[in-house]
MIKEZA-631151 format. One record per residue: residue in one letter; x, y, z of N, C-alpha, C, O in turn. Coordinates in nm, 3 decimals, decimal comma. Layout:
<nodes>
[node "A" [X Y Z] [X Y Z] [X Y Z] [X Y Z]] ...
</nodes>
This chain:
<nodes>
[node "A" [0,919 1,559 -1,272] [0,796 1,584 -1,147] [0,813 1,473 -1,042] [0,842 1,355 -1,060]] [node "K" [0,794 1,526 -0,955] [0,795 1,466 -0,824] [0,659 1,385 -0,799] [0,554 1,444 -0,824]] [node "D" [0,655 1,285 -0,763] [0,537 1,195 -0,807] [0,481 1,240 -0,623] [0,567 1,252 -0,535]] [node "L" [0,315 1,263 -0,590] [0,272 1,280 -0,481] [0,272 1,213 -0,395] [0,268 1,238 -0,275]] [node "M" [0,279 1,076 -0,478] [0,219 0,910 -0,357] [0,347 0,909 -0,328] [0,428 0,952 -0,410]] [node "C" [0,384 0,866 -0,218] [0,509 0,820 -0,188] [0,512 0,739 -0,071] [0,437 0,789 0,013]] [node "S" [0,572 0,624 -0,025] [0,570 0,549 0,094] [0,636 0,614 0,220] [0,741 0,677 0,209]] [node "R" [0,583 0,601 0,325] [0,648 0,648 0,452] [0,632 0,586 0,559] [0,514 0,549 0,567]] [node "I" [0,681 0,561 0,630] [0,695 0,480 0,731] [0,609 0,528 0,887] [0,526 0,466 0,954]] [node "Y" [0,670 0,659 0,907] [0,571 0,743 0,987] [0,546 0,886 0,929] [0,615 0,989 0,929]] [node "P" [0,419 0,853 0,880] [0,380 1,018 0,811] [0,332 1,133 0,938] [0,283 1,108 1,048]] [node "S" [0,369 1,266 0,876] [0,353 1,351 0,972] [0,221 1,389 0,945] [0,167 1,368 0,837]] [node "S" [0,165 1,445 1,040] [0,003 1,493 1,013] [-0,019 1,583 0,888] [-0,131 1,579 0,838]] [node "Q" [0,070 1,662 0,831] [0,057 1,732 0,733] [0,081 1,617 0,611] [0,021 1,661 0,513]] [node "Q" [0,139 1,499 0,580] [0,154 1,455 0,527] [0,010 1,336 0,471] [-0,028 1,291 0,363]] [node "K" [-0,033 1,324 0,612] [-0,196 1,221 0,625] [-0,265 1,364 0,564] [-0,320 1,357 0,454]] [node "K" [-0,262 1,467 0,621] [-0,356 1,554 0,529] [-0,379 1,560 0,371] [-0,482 1,561 0,303]] [node "N" [-0,233 1,564 0,336] [-0,182 1,577 0,170] [-0,229 1,429 0,135] [-0,275 1,425 0,020]] [node "D" [-0,230 1,305 0,199] [-0,266 1,212 0,121] [-0,439 1,151 0,145] [-0,489 1,067 0,070]] [node "E" [-0,511 1,214 0,264] [-0,643 1,237 0,236] [-0,686 1,314 0,138] [-0,773 1,266 0,065]] [node "F" [-0,645 1,432 0,114] [-0,679 1,524 -0,031] [-0,664 1,438 -0,142] [-0,754 1,423 -0,224]] [node "L" [-0,547 1,375 -0,150] [-0,502 1,314 -0,256] [-0,588 1,193 -0,301] [-0,613 1,190 -0,422]] [node "T" [-0,641 1,084 -0,219] [-0,731 1,011 -0,193] [-0,832 1,049 -0,255] [-0,873 0,992 -0,357]] [node "R" [-0,897 1,173 -0,191] [-1,045 1,237 -0,220] [-1,032 1,282 -0,406] [-1,123 1,252 -0,483]] [node "F" [-0,916 1,350 -0,447] [-0,917 1,379 -0,545] [-0,899 1,273 -0,656] [-0,949 1,291 -0,767]] [node "I" [-0,821 1,155 -0,622] [-0,830 1,052 -0,738] [-0,976 0,994 -0,739] [-1,036 0,963 -0,841]] [node "D" [-1,032 0,983 -0,592] [-1,157 0,923 -0,632] [-1,286 1,011 -0,704] [-1,393 0,975 -0,754]] [node "N" [-1,228 1,132 -0,684] [-1,312 1,201 -0,775] [-1,301 1,278 -0,893] [-1,376 1,366 -0,935]] [node "F" [-1,185 1,227 -0,946] [-1,142 1,245 -1,052] [-1,226 1,222 -1,163] [-1,253 1,323 -1,228]] [node "P" [-1,278 1,103 -1,208] [-1,393 1,064 -1,268] [-1,517 1,175 -1,325] [-1,574 1,186 -1,434]] [node "L" [-1,528 1,239 -1,215] [-1,644 1,340 -1,207] [-1,615 1,467 -1,267] [-1,692 1,545 -1,323]] [node "L" [-1,464 1,476 -1,240] [-1,442 1,587 -1,302] [-1,415 1,602 -1,402] [-1,445 1,702 -1,468]] [node "I" [-1,321 1,466 -1,459] [-1,314 1,486 -1,599] [-1,459 1,446 -1,711] [-1,466 1,454 -1,833]] [node "N" [-1,544 1,410 -1,627] [-1,680 1,383 -1,724] [-1,737 1,527 -1,726] [-1,829 1,552 -1,803]] [node "S" [-1,696 1,603 -1,662] [-1,724 1,767 -1,663] [-1,686 1,842 -1,786] [-1,749 1,934 -1,838]] [node "C" [-1,563 1,783 -1,827] [-1,512 1,877 -1,885] [-1,522 1,846 -2,023] [-1,570 1,738 -2,058]] [node "S" [-1,473 1,946 -2,121] [-1,478 1,930 -2,285] [-1,425 1,801 -2,313] [-1,342 1,750 -2,237]] [node "N" [-1,477 1,731 -2,441] [-1,415 1,649 -2,498] [-1,246 1,677 -2,516] [-1,162 1,601 -2,467]] [node "D" [-1,213 1,794 -2,592] [-1,077 1,848 -2,583] [-1,035 1,813 -2,480] [-0,962 1,714 -2,473]] [node "D" [-1,070 1,886 -2,375] [-1,001 1,900 -2,235] [-0,993 1,772 -2,177] [-0,899 1,760 -2,098]] [node "Q" [-1,085 1,644 -2,196] [-1,065 1,547 -2,160] [-0,923 1,456 -2,240] [-0,840 1,390 -2,178]] [node "K" [-0,926 1,470 -2,353] [-0,814 1,403 -2,420] [-0,690 1,494 -2,407] [-0,584 1,443 -2,444]] [node "K" [-0,686 1,609 -2,364] [-0,553 1,665 -2,339] [-0,503 1,618 -2,186] [-0,385 1,596 -2,160]] [node "L" [-0,616 1,604 -2,084] [-0,584 1,541 -1,941] [-0,513 1,387 -1,984] [-0,401 1,346 -1,956]] [node "V" [-0,612 1,328 -2,054] [-0,577 1,159 -2,042] [-0,441 1,165 -2,128] [-0,364 1,080 -2,082]] [node "T" [-0,378 1,238 -2,244] [-0,261 1,244 -2,261] [-0,145 1,293 -2,192] [-0,030 1,258 -2,215]] [node "Q" [-0,180 1,369 -2,114] [-0,079 1,414 -2,016] [-0,076 1,307 -1,904] [0,038 1,289 -1,859]] [node "L" [-0,183 1,224 -1,843] [-0,155 1,124 -1,764] [-0,103 1,019 -1,834] [-0,052 0,929 -1,768]] [node "L" [-0,104 1,009 -1,980] [0,043 0,871 -2,010] [0,155 0,934 -2,071] [0,250 0,875 -2,122]] [node "K" [0,136 1,073 -2,062] [0,310 1,113 -2,072] [0,356 1,094 -1,973] [0,477 1,073 -1,980]] [node "T" [0,297 1,091 -1,830] [0,383 1,133 -1,690] [0,327 0,982 -1,631] [0,208 0,966 -1,602]] [node "I" [0,414 0,890 -1,620] [0,410 0,750 -1,586] [0,428 0,776 -1,426] [0,543 0,801 -1,390]] [node "S" [0,350 0,773 -1,352] [0,374 0,786 -1,198] [0,303 0,709 -1,142] [0,230 0,653 -1,223]] [node "T" [0,281 0,661 -0,990] [0,196 0,610 -0,915] [0,050 0,693 -0,916] [-0,061 0,642 -0,923]] [node "T" [0,086 0,856 -0,904] [-0,047 0,953 -0,919] [-0,125 0,908 -1,024] [-0,227 0,840 -1,013]] [node "S" [-0,061 0,956 -1,150] [-0,116 0,922 -1,283] [-0,148 0,800 -1,304] [-0,239 0,787 -1,386]] [node "L" [-0,099 0,686 -1,252] [-0,177 0,563 -1,300] [-0,283 0,562 -1,199] [-0,391 0,536 -1,252]] [node "L" [-0,293 0,584 -1,056] [-0,383 0,599 -0,974] [-0,529 0,634 -1,050] [-0,631 0,565 -1,051]] [node "I" [-0,503 0,773 -1,118] [-0,609 0,835 -1,171] [-0,657 0,747 -1,290] [-0,770 0,703 -1,312]] [node "L" [-0,542 0,734 -1,362] [-0,581 0,626 -1,508] [-0,664 0,479 -1,447] [-0,744 0,412 -1,512]] [node "T" [-0,632 0,459 -1,344] [-0,728 0,344 -1,316] [-0,836 0,370 -1,285] [-0,922 0,284 -1,300]] [node "C" [-0,875 0,514 -1,224] [-1,015 0,505 -1,202] [-1,107 0,540 -1,306] [-1,230 0,530 -1,300]] [node "I" [-1,010 0,599 -1,441] [-1,130 0,625 -1,557] [-1,083 0,547 -1,646] [-1,091 0,585 -1,763]] [node "S" [-1,025 0,424 -1,618] [-0,960 0,292 -1,716] [-1,144 0,238 -1,751] [-1,176 0,195 -1,862]] [node "Q" [-1,219 0,250 -1,664] [-1,352 0,175 -1,757] [-1,434 0,292 -1,797] [-1,553 0,277 -1,771]] [node "N" [-1,406 0,393 -1,848] [-1,475 0,477 -1,932] [-1,380 0,464 -2,081] [-1,280 0,535 -2,096]] [node "A" [-1,411 0,395 -2,156] [-1,340 0,392 -2,287] [-1,372 0,499 -2,374] [-1,290 0,521 -2,463]] [node "S" [-1,469 0,567 -2,367] [-1,490 0,689 -2,458] [-1,391 0,800 -2,463] [-1,375 0,855 -2,572]] [node "I" [-1,327 0,838 -2,368] [-1,232 0,905 -2,319] [-1,089 0,880 -2,335] [-1,006 0,971 -2,335]] [node "L" [-1,059 0,744 -2,348] [-0,889 0,675 -2,362] [-0,888 0,671 -2,522] [-0,981 0,667 -2,603]] [node "P" [-0,766 0,673 -2,537] [-0,725 0,664 -2,709] [-0,733 0,533 -2,776] [-0,702 0,450 -2,690]] [node "P" [-0,754 0,487 -2,865] [-0,795 0,359 -2,919] [-0,680 0,269 -2,838] [-0,712 0,165 -2,781]] [node "K" [-0,558 0,315 -2,838] [-0,423 0,220 -2,848] [-0,356 0,223 -2,690] [-0,241 0,218 -2,646]] [node "F" [-0,496 0,234 -2,628] [-0,450 0,255 -2,476] [-0,395 0,179 -2,417] [-0,321 0,225 -2,330]] [node "T" [-0,401 0,029 -2,432] [-0,328 -0,057 -2,373] [-0,208 -0,100 -2,445] [-0,137 -0,192 -2,405]] [node "S" [-0,184 -0,022 -2,565] [-0,062 -0,076 -2,612] [0,054 0,046 -2,553] [0,174 0,025 -2,536]] [node "I" [-0,019 0,180 -2,526] [0,068 0,260 -2,469] [0,120 0,213 -2,335] [0,242 0,207 -2,317]] [node "L" [0,023 0,175 -2,228] [0,045 0,110 -2,130] [0,153 0,010 -2,134] [0,261 0,028 -2,078]] [node "L" [0,124 -0,092 -2,200] [0,198 -0,222 -2,210] [0,369 -0,175 -2,219] [0,460 -0,235 -2,163]] [node "Q" [0,386 -0,034 -2,318] [0,520 -0,017 -2,353] [0,607 0,024 -2,221] [0,730 0,018 -2,220]] [node "H" [0,522 0,067 -2,103] [0,607 0,076 -1,969] [0,603 -0,035 -1,854] [0,656 -0,022 -1,744]] [node "L" [0,536 -0,142 -1,898] [0,559 -0,249 -1,783] [0,690 -0,320 -1,743] [0,700 -0,405 -1,654]] [node "E" [0,787 -0,274 -1,821] [0,941 -0,328 -1,811] [0,988 -0,249 -1,681] [1,108 -0,250 -1,655]] [node "N" [0,898 -0,178 -1,593] [0,970 -0,057 -1,520] [0,997 -0,148 -1,386] [0,939 -0,242 -1,332]] [node "K" [1,116 -0,072 -1,361] [1,176 -0,151 -1,213] [1,086 -0,137 -1,099] [1,090 -0,226 -1,014]] [node "N" [1,007 -0,042 -1,084] [0,945 -0,018 -0,970] [0,823 -0,117 -0,991] [0,760 -0,122 -1,097]] [node "T" [0,791 -0,204 -0,865] [0,703 -0,298 -0,893] [0,577 -0,244 -0,864] [0,480 -0,308 -0,904]] [node "L" [0,554 -0,113 -0,789] [0,420 -0,047 -0,770] [0,377 -0,014 -0,889] [0,258 -0,035 -0,914]] [node "I" [0,445 0,032 -0,967] [0,408 0,086 -1,120] [0,357 -0,024 -1,216] [0,273 -0,007 -1,305]] [node "V" [0,425 -0,148 -1,181] [0,402 -0,233 -1,275] [0,235 -0,295 -1,247] [0,155 -0,326 -1,335]] [node "Q" [0,215 -0,301 -1,108] [0,108 -0,352 -1,045] [0,007 -0,269 -1,093] [-0,093 -0,322 -1,142]] [node "L" [0,018 -0,104 -1,085] [-0,068 -0,020 -1,143] [-0,128 -0,004 -1,272] [-0,244 0,019 -1,308]] [node "L" [0,003 -0,026 -1,348] [-0,014 -0,066 -1,501] [-0,111 -0,172 -1,516] [-0,217 -0,156 -1,576]] [node "S" [-0,074 -0,282 -1,463] [-0,141 -0,412 -1,473] [-0,289 -0,400 -1,459] [-0,372 -0,454 -1,531]] [node "E" [-0,313 -0,313 -1,346] [-0,454 -0,299 -1,274] [-0,516 -0,219 -1,376] [-0,611 -0,281 -1,423]] [node "C" [-0,501 -0,115 -1,426] [-0,526 -0,037 -1,543] [-0,577 -0,097 -1,659] [-0,687 -0,076 -1,710]] [node "I" [-0,477 -0,183 -1,703] [-0,475 -0,270 -1,818] [-0,620 -0,326 -1,789] [-0,723 -0,282 -1,842]] [node "A" [-0,614 -0,428 -1,699] [-0,713 -0,532 -1,658] [-0,828 -0,475 -1,670] [-0,903 -0,537 -1,745]] [node "K" [-0,888 -0,344 -1,607] [-0,983 -0,251 -1,550] [-1,039 -0,250 -1,707] [-1,149 -0,290 -1,745]] [node "Y" [-0,919 -0,185 -1,796] [-0,974 -0,156 -1,914] [-1,049 -0,240 -2,030] [-1,135 -0,214 -2,114]] [node "L" [-0,970 -0,357 -1,992] [-1,049 -0,460 -2,082] [-1,168 -0,529 -2,044] [-1,227 -0,594 -2,131]] [node "T" [-1,212 -0,525 -1,928] [-1,373 -0,540 -1,877] [-1,468 -0,466 -1,976] [-1,579 -0,505 -2,013]] [node "V" [-1,405 -0,352 -2,011] [-1,496 -0,239 -2,080] [-1,484 -0,244 -2,263] [-1,569 -0,205 -2,343]] [node "D" [-1,354 -0,303 -2,291] [-1,321 -0,291 -2,419] [-1,209 -0,437 -2,437] [-1,086 -0,434 -2,425]] [node "P" [-1,283 -0,545 -2,466] [-1,213 -0,637 -2,442] [-1,118 -0,659 -2,578] [-1,050 -0,762 -2,571]] [node "Q" [-1,099 -0,575 -2,709] [-1,071 -0,620 -2,814] [-0,939 -0,626 -2,811] [-0,889 -0,703 -2,893]] [node "S" [-0,860 -0,562 -2,733] [-0,702 -0,573 -2,739] [-0,651 -0,652 -2,625] [-0,548 -0,626 -2,562]] [node "F" [-0,748 -0,773 -2,601] [-0,722 -0,881 -2,504] [-0,629 -0,983 -2,563] [-0,556 -1,030 -2,476]] [node "P" [-0,612 -1,026 -2,663] [-0,516 -1,113 -2,717] [-0,354 -1,008 -2,742] [-0,237 -1,047 -2,745]] [node "E" [-0,392 -0,917 -2,752] [-0,231 -0,850 -2,780] [-0,194 -0,844 -2,595] [-0,074 -0,862 -2,573]] [node "V" [-0,261 -0,826 -2,497] [-0,223 -0,801 -2,355] [-0,200 -0,941 -2,336] [-0,092 -0,970 -2,285]] [node "F" [-0,272 -1,027 -2,362] [-0,239 -1,181 -2,338] [-0,100 -1,217 -2,381] [-0,019 -1,264 -2,301]] [node "N" [-0,076 -1,198 -2,485] [0,038 -1,247 -2,561] [0,144 -1,166 -2,484] [0,252 -1,221 -2,462]] [node "R" [0,125 -1,045 -2,441] [0,220 -0,963 -2,398] [0,276 -1,018 -2,267] [0,395 -1,006 -2,235]] [node "A" [0,174 -1,084 -2,187] [0,180 -1,171 -2,063] [0,229 -1,308 -2,056] [0,278 -1,358 -1,955]] [node "S" [0,213 -1,366 -2,173] [0,274 -1,485 -2,172] [0,390 -1,470 -2,245] [0,425 -1,579 -2,289]] [node "N" [0,460 -1,387 -2,273] [0,595 -1,394 -2,327] [0,675 -1,340 -2,246] [0,633 -1,235 -2,198]] [node "G" [0,826 -1,391 -2,198] [0,872 -1,380 -2,123] [0,906 -1,415 -2,005] [0,821 -1,492 -1,962]] [node "Q" [1,002 -1,393 -1,920] [1,003 -1,481 -1,774] [1,010 -1,350 -1,679] [1,100 -1,367 -1,598]] [node "N" [0,967 -1,268 -1,668] [0,961 -1,102 -1,596] [0,866 -1,137 -1,457] [0,772 -1,217 -1,452]] [node "I" [0,912 -1,065 -1,364] [0,783 -1,022 -1,248] [0,665 -0,951 -1,329] [0,548 -0,965 -1,292]] [node "S" [0,696 -0,878 -1,434] [0,583 -0,799 -1,492] [0,460 -0,907 -1,546] [0,337 -0,901 -1,542]] [node "N" [0,556 -1,009 -1,598] [0,441 -1,103 -1,666] [0,379 -1,165 -1,579] [0,264 -1,177 -1,621]] [node "C" [0,390 -1,220 -1,462] [0,345 -1,259 -1,335] [0,216 -1,137 -1,288] [0,094 -1,154 -1,287]] [node "I" [0,287 -1,029 -1,254] [0,171 -0,945 -1,226] [0,047 -0,907 -1,348] [-0,071 -0,889 -1,319]] [node "L" [0,100 -0,900 -1,475] [0,007 -0,869 -1,559] [-0,098 -0,984 -1,562] [-0,220 -0,969 -1,573]] [node "L" [-0,030 -1,099 -1,550] [-0,157 -1,229 -1,555] [-0,246 -1,205 -1,451] [-0,367 -1,186 -1,465]] [node "S" [-0,153 -1,205 -1,297] [-0,273 -1,194 -1,190] [-0,355 -1,101 -1,229] [-0,470 -1,146 -1,220]] [node "S" [-0,355 -0,979 -1,272] [-0,457 -0,872 -1,268] [-0,543 -0,885 -1,361] [-0,657 -0,837 -1,356]] [node "L" [-0,486 -0,965 -1,473] [-0,592 -1,053 -1,612] [-0,714 -1,110 -1,517] [-0,828 -1,067 -1,500]] [node "F" [-0,646 -1,221 -1,462] [-0,723 -1,321 -1,371] [-0,830 -1,239 -1,281] [-0,948 -1,277 -1,284]] [node "M" [-0,798 -1,143 -1,213] [-0,899 -1,092 -1,130] [-0,988 -1,016 -1,173] [-1,090 -0,988 -1,110]] [node "H" [-0,955 -0,969 -1,304] [-1,056 -0,879 -1,368] [-1,132 -0,942 -1,483] [-1,254 -0,959 -1,490]] [node "V" [-1,058 -0,966 -1,553] [-1,110 -1,051 -1,688] [-1,164 -1,193 -1,675] [-1,097 -1,260 -1,596]] [node "N" [-1,266 -1,257 -1,730] [-1,349 -1,369 -1,731] [-1,260 -1,415 -1,834] [-1,247 -1,336 -1,928]] [node "L" [-1,181 -1,545 -1,843] [-1,138 -1,568 -1,931] [-1,178 -1,710 -1,999] [-1,205 -1,810 -1,933]] [node "P" [-1,177 -1,705 -2,148] [-1,228 -1,816 -2,207] [-1,143 -1,928 -2,138] [-1,047 -1,908 -2,064]] [node "I" [-1,200 -2,057 -2,178] [-1,137 -2,198 -2,139] [-1,001 -2,223 -2,213] [-0,916 -2,298 -2,165]] [node "N" [-0,985 -2,165 -2,318] [-0,846 -2,185 -2,370] [-0,739 -2,089 -2,328] [-0,624 -2,125 -2,304]] [node "Y" [-0,774 -1,989 -2,322] [-0,699 -1,902 -2,231] [-0,633 -1,951 -2,089] [-0,515 -1,940 -2,054]] [node "V" [-0,759 -2,014 -2,008] [-0,741 -2,054 -1,894] [-0,627 -2,194 -1,872] [-0,573 -2,224 -1,766]] [node "N" [-0,611 -2,266 -2,007] [-0,557 -2,395 -2,022] [-0,428 -2,310 -2,052] [-0,333 -2,360 -1,993]] [node "Q" [-0,397 -2,208 -2,118] [-0,285 -2,135 -2,181] [-0,193 -2,102 -2,070] [-0,072 -2,125 -2,078]] [node "S" [-0,265 -2,032 -1,937] [-0,208 -1,970 -1,850] [-0,155 -2,074 -1,746] [-0,065 -2,043 -1,668]] [node "F" [-0,209 -2,190 -1,748] [-0,166 -2,289 -1,650] [-0,023 -2,350 -1,711] [0,055 -2,408 -1,636]] [node "I" [0,003 -2,334 -1,843] [0,135 -2,386 -1,898] [0,210 -2,267 -1,893] [0,330 -2,291 -1,905]] [node "I" [0,185 -2,149 -1,880] [0,272 -2,007 -1,876] [0,312 -2,013 -1,750] [0,432 -2,007 -1,723]] [node "I" [0,216 -2,027 -1,657] [0,250 -2,027 -1,487] [0,370 -2,138 -1,485] [0,485 -2,105 -1,457]] [node "D" [0,336 -2,262 -1,514] [0,440 -2,361 -1,517] [0,570 -2,348 -1,541] [0,658 -2,417 -1,490]] [node "S" [0,590 -2,239 -1,636] [0,711 -2,209 -1,664] [0,769 -2,110 -1,589] [0,891 -2,103 -1,578]] [node "L" [0,692 -2,029 -1,534] [0,713 -1,917 -1,491] [0,750 -1,952 -1,327] [0,831 -1,878 -1,271]] [node "I" [0,697 -2,051 -1,262] [0,723 -2,098 -1,121] [0,883 -2,173 -1,139] [0,950 -2,174 -1,036]] [node "L" [0,926 -2,215 -1,224] [1,057 -2,249 -1,232] [1,164 -2,178 -1,261] [1,282 -2,214 -1,263]] [node "N" [1,108 -2,052 -1,288] [1,220 -1,918 -1,279] [1,252 -1,897 -1,135] [1,149 -1,894 -1,069]] [node "R" [1,358 -1,881 -1,066] [1,366 -1,822 -0,940] [1,348 -1,682 -0,893] [1,345 -1,652 -0,773]] [node "K" [1,334 -1,587 -1,003] [1,318 -1,469 -0,984] [1,155 -1,423 -1,006] [1,104 -1,318 -0,965]] [node "T" [1,084 -1,536 -1,084] [0,962 -1,529 -1,059] [0,871 -1,610 -0,984] [0,749 -1,592 -0,981]] [node "T" [0,936 -1,700 -0,924] [0,857 -1,785 -0,841] [0,727 -1,747 -0,762] [0,612 -1,784 -0,786]] [node "A" [0,774 -1,663 -0,660] [0,691 -1,631 -0,573] [0,561 -1,550 -0,652] [0,443 -1,575 -0,627]] [node "Y" [0,606 -1,453 -0,747] [0,489 -1,381 -0,838] [0,403 -1,477 -0,893] [0,281 -1,485 -0,873]] [node "S" [0,490 -1,570 -0,981] [0,378 -1,690 -1,021] [0,288 -1,762 -0,955] [0,178 -1,796 -0,999]] [node "I" [0,345 -1,793 -0,821] [0,242 -1,851 -0,736] [0,176 -1,765 -0,712] [0,059 -1,805 -0,706]] [node "H" [0,185 -1,648 -0,692] [0,046 -1,533 -0,679] [-0,032 -1,518 -0,796] [-0,144 -1,467 -0,786]] [node "A" [0,008 -1,554 -0,897] [-0,083 -1,521 -1,004] [-0,126 -1,661 -1,049] [-0,205 -1,668 -1,143]] [node "L" [-0,076 -1,787 -0,984] [-0,139 -1,892 -0,982] [-0,292 -1,901 -0,897] [-0,401 -1,951 -0,925]] [node "S" [-0,243 -1,836 -0,794] [-0,367 -1,832 -0,676] [-0,481 -1,741 -0,710] [-0,599 -1,765 -0,683]] [node "S" [-0,431 -1,627 -0,777] [-0,552 -1,549 -0,867] [-0,630 -1,654 -0,931] [-0,746 -1,689 -0,909]] [node "L" [-0,536 -1,702 -1,026] [-0,640 -1,825 -1,140] [-0,713 -1,895 -1,072] [-0,829 -1,910 -1,112]] [node "L" [-0,673 -1,958 -0,952] [-0,782 -2,029 -0,854] [-0,874 -1,993 -0,808] [-0,979 -2,056 -0,795]] [node "L" [-0,845 -1,869 -0,771] [-0,956 -1,809 -0,702] [-1,092 -1,746 -0,800] [-1,212 -1,740 -0,770]] [node "T" [-1,043 -1,717 -0,888] [-1,141 -1,642 -0,996] [-1,194 -1,713 -1,105] [-1,278 -1,669 -1,183]] [node "H" [-1,131 -1,850 -1,108] [-1,167 -1,934 -1,252] [-1,197 -2,056 -1,220] [-1,175 -2,148 -1,298]] [node "Q" [-1,254 -2,075 -1,099] [-1,274 -2,213 -1,059] [-1,390 -2,318 -1,147] [-1,378 -2,440 -1,145]] [node "M" [-1,476 -2,264 -1,206] [-1,560 -2,325 -1,271] [-1,491 -2,369 -1,426] [-1,500 -2,490 -1,450]] [node "Q" [-1,441 -2,306 -1,504] [-1,360 -2,330 -1,581] [-1,252 -2,417 -1,544] [-1,233 -2,509 -1,624]] [node "L" [-1,164 -2,411 -1,429] [-1,094 -2,516 -1,419] [-1,146 -2,695 -1,344] [-1,079 -2,791 -1,307]] [node "T" [-1,247 -2,677 -1,347] [-1,303 -2,800 -1,322] [-1,333 -2,864 -1,441] [-1,361 -2,983 -1,425]] [node "S" [-1,335 -2,825 -1,548] [-1,382 -2,838 -1,692] [-1,221 -2,912 -1,761] [-1,218 -2,987 -1,858]] [node "L" [-1,125 -2,875 -1,698] [-1,001 -2,886 -1,753] [-0,934 -3,023 -1,711] [-0,946 -3,056 -1,593]] [node "S" [-0,870 -3,100 -1,792] [-0,815 -3,233 -1,749] [-0,673 -3,184 -1,698] [-0,615 -3,246 -1,609]] [node "V" [-0,618 -3,070 -1,756] [-0,496 -3,042 -1,707] [-0,488 -3,013 -1,570] [-0,385 -3,058 -1,520]] [node "A" [-0,582 -2,935 -1,469] [-0,579 -2,885 -1,390] [-0,580 -3,003 -1,275] [-0,520 -2,978 -1,170]] [node "S" [-0,647 -3,135 -1,290] [-0,653 -3,249 -1,209] [-0,534 -3,311 -1,202] [-0,506 -3,391 -1,112]] [node "N" [-0,435 -3,267 -1,327] [-0,284 -3,333 -1,370] [-0,180 -3,243 -1,274] [-0,087 -3,304 -1,219]] [node "Q" [-0,192 -3,126 -1,257] [-0,098 -3,017 -1,209] [-0,103 -3,028 -1,067] [-0,011 -2,977 -1,003]] [node "F" [-0,225 -3,103 -0,990] [-0,188 -3,115 -0,842] [-0,217 -3,244 -0,803] [-0,293 -3,275 -0,711]] [node "N" [-0,164 -3,309 -0,865] [-0,115 -3,471 -0,854] [-0,005 -3,474 -0,790] [0,091 -3,420 -0,845]] [node "V" [0,014 -3,529 -0,671] [0,131 -3,531 -0,611] [0,227 -3,692 -0,611] [0,336 -3,699 -0,556]] 
</nodes>
């Protein structure tokens, strides 16, 4: 199936209309799905999870904070697709997972474990999304510094790990002040 969202340098007027319609559709999808029966909601979510595309992930991101309509293994299902070569897909998956964790933090250890194992761009993007959406306990902040430290040394992930580090610094300032490792990290 062809994805409805695609990048264009100079969109035509018809493309702009389609994009505006799609934006309104995605923004209003939570209202639409809430008006459906529980069985229909589950069918829609199942179908969205089968077709991993930018459009389906944008819709899933909009409904990811409504844990009652999502399957119990929602994060596990999304984590399976995290090694996608399309960086936009990885970003959308990560945002969807992080937003879901704000309402159902039970799977946070699994997600953090996935983010901390590996030397891939997807690990950096997932960490950055977690930092931006989830209030991490101090022990995870400390672990995050160690993970980012190793990711920065990898040429493939340096830029993305710096982005993850900036997300961590922006969102967890209070926890960072209590860490002695933080002051050691920035001594030159």
